[in-house]
C-alpha positions as a printed NumPy array, in Angstrom:
array([[-38.56 ,  27.178, -96.383],
       [-41.061,  29.902, -96.196],
       [-41.186,  32.21 , -93.161],
       [-44.59 ,  30.76 , -92.223],
       [-43.158,  27.229, -92.014],
       [-40.222,  28.449, -89.914],
       [-42.621,  30.204, -87.559],
       [-44.783,  27.071, -87.205],
       [-41.715,  24.87 , -86.558],
       [-40.411,  27.315, -83.939],
       [-43.819,  27.347, -82.269],
       [-43.955,  23.527, -82.222],
       [-40.433,  23.282, -80.743],
       [-41.349,  25.808, -78.072],
       [-44.563,  23.948, -77.163],
       [-42.659,  20.652, -77.02 ],
       [-39.966,  22.17 , -74.798],
       [-42.616,  23.535, -72.413],
       [-44.363,  20.161, -72.231],
       [-41.103,  18.32 , -71.523],
       [-40.148,  20.842, -68.868],
       [-43.546,  20.513, -67.203],
       [-43.434,  16.707, -67.404],
       [-39.961,  16.379, -65.864],
       [-40.67 ,  18.698, -62.948],
       [-40.059,  22.211, -61.842],
       [-36.735,  23.907, -62.038],
       [-34.847,  24.778, -58.839],
       [-35.656,  28.472, -59.296],
       [-39.376,  27.803, -58.86 ],
       [-39.192,  26.024, -55.508],
       [-40.879,  27.827, -52.668],
       [-39.107,  29.168, -49.61 ],
       [-40.863,  26.623, -47.354],
       [-39.656,  23.718, -49.491],
       [-36.084,  25.009, -49.314],
       [-36.277,  25.417, -45.534],
       [-37.688,  21.912, -45.104],
       [-34.989,  20.438, -47.305],
       [-32.332,  22.349, -45.351],
       [-33.663,  21.056, -42.023],
       [-33.691,  17.487, -43.266],
       [-30.159,  17.824, -44.622],
       [-28.78 ,  19.502, -41.494],
       [-30.899,  19.058, -38.335],
       [-28.485,  21.277, -36.387],
       [-30.102,  24.31 , -38.033],
       [-33.364,  23.836, -36.111],
       [-33.982,  26.484, -33.46 ],
       [-36.111,  25.876, -30.372],
       [-37.534,  28.482, -28.018],
       [-36.733,  28.496, -24.313],
       [-40.112,  28.584, -22.457],
       [-38.646,  30.682, -19.614],
       [-36.696,  33.494, -21.286],
       [-37.957,  32.946, -24.885],
       [-34.457,  32.826, -26.366],
       [-33.985,  30.816, -29.554],
       [-31.361,  28.098, -29.14 ],
       [-29.994,  25.56 , -31.652],
       [-31.678,  22.274, -30.765],
       [-28.415,  20.329, -30.606],
       [-27.003,  22.785, -28.007],
       [-30.102,  23.144, -25.821],
       [-30.502,  21.769, -22.302],
       [-33.31 ,  19.195, -22.37 ],
       [-35.923,  18.369, -19.755],
       [-38.548,  15.66 , -20.225],
       [-41.63 ,  16.304, -18.097],
       [-45.044,  14.603, -18.383],
       [-44.074,  13.067, -21.73 ],
       [-43.105,  16.418, -23.278],
       [-39.525,  17.463, -24.034],
       [-38.659,  21.074, -23.187],
       [-35.541,  22.838, -24.451],
       [-33.682,  25.552, -22.533],
       [-30.821,  27.935, -23.197],
       [-29.135,  27.214, -19.848],
       [-29.265,  25.097, -16.7  ],
       [-30.599,  28.121, -14.782],
       [-33.656,  28.401, -17.038],
       [-34.193,  24.649, -16.785],
       [-34.026,  24.796, -12.968],
       [-36.372,  27.792, -12.875],
       [-38.875,  25.951, -15.08 ],
       [-38.62 ,  22.794, -12.959],
       [-39.141,  24.804,  -9.77 ],
       [-35.717,  24.072,  -8.268],
       [-34.145,  26.834,  -6.169],
       [-31.047,  28.511,  -7.628],
       [-27.638,  27.622,  -6.174],
       [-27.074,  31.061,  -4.596],
       [-30.313,  30.935,  -2.599],
       [-30.742,  29.262,   0.815]])
């Protein structure tokens, strides 16, 4: 085979490889950070953090204290923050 034929065959194989790769989807290395985070949340919902509306601490959703008020669920880092948000007096006060 002449060098020109080898070059043309190599070029055709490369173009075919690129087309097959494009047709069968992206490789894992090309996924975006947001797609990886979404996939991680769906795989393990315990990794989701929620913010306490009182002290603004981030808490894992599965460990947070929950309060449902007016159809909205609020998440808190502790019972004290939940009570403060709900307007209940603390236990030490009279």
